[in-house]
N, C-alpha and C positions, 0 to 999 in steps of 0.2 A: 471796600475790602481790598487788601493787597493779595498778591499771588501767594505769599508765604502763609498767610492766615488760611487761605483756601486749601493749601496743601496740608496743613496741620489738621484741618477740620475733616478732610476726606481720608486722611491717613496715608495717602501716597500720591505721587505725581505721575500722570500718564506721560510716557515718553513716546514720541513718534516711532512707529515700527514695532513697539513692544507686543502689540496684538498679533502682528504678522509673525513674529518670532515664536509666540506661543502656539499659533496654528501650525507652524512648520515643525515644532517639536512634537506636538500631538500627532500630526500626520506621520512623522517618522516612527513614532512608537507603534502606531496602528499598522504600518507596513511591516515592521519587524515582527510584530505578533502574528500577522497574517502569513508571512513567510514561514515562521516556525510552525504554525498550524498546518499549512500545506505540506510541509516536510513530514510532520507526524502522520498526517492522513495518507500520504503516499506510502510511507513505511507500513502502516496498518493494512492498506489495501494490498500491497505486495505480499505481505505475510498471508493474508486470506487467500490470494490467488495461488500461492505456493501450496497451501494446505489442500485447496480444491484440486489442483493438478495432481498432487500425490494420491488423493483418494480416487480420482478418476483413473490414474495410471494403475492403481491396484485392482481396478475392475477389469482391466484388459487381460489378466492372466486367469486361466480356468482354475477352479478350486482343486480339482484332482485330474491329473492326466492319466488316461487309461494306458496300460502297457501296450506297446505295439504288438500287433499280431503278425507273426512271420509265417508265411505259407511257403513251404518248400515242396517241390515236386521232383520226383525222380522217374526215370523211364520204367523201372520195375513196378512201381506202384500203379501205373496206368495200364500195364499189360494184363492180359487175361491170366487168371490164376492157373496154376499147374494142376492137372487132374490127378 
């Protein structure tokens, strides 16, 4: 059998380095997908932490602040009453 008939029978001819090129392309696609996934995960975690920080910050303030009590004293009020 000649090389041409083998090629026709198998459908394609293997070239040296073609498998390596396929692996490089596959690896590149996986890396790009992983980077996009990490970026999306980072964004989601950041949003969750912002929401958590906002809710915790809201707990720092009291629900209602009582009005301040002002105590004023004067010399006449502490003196003995007049008969």
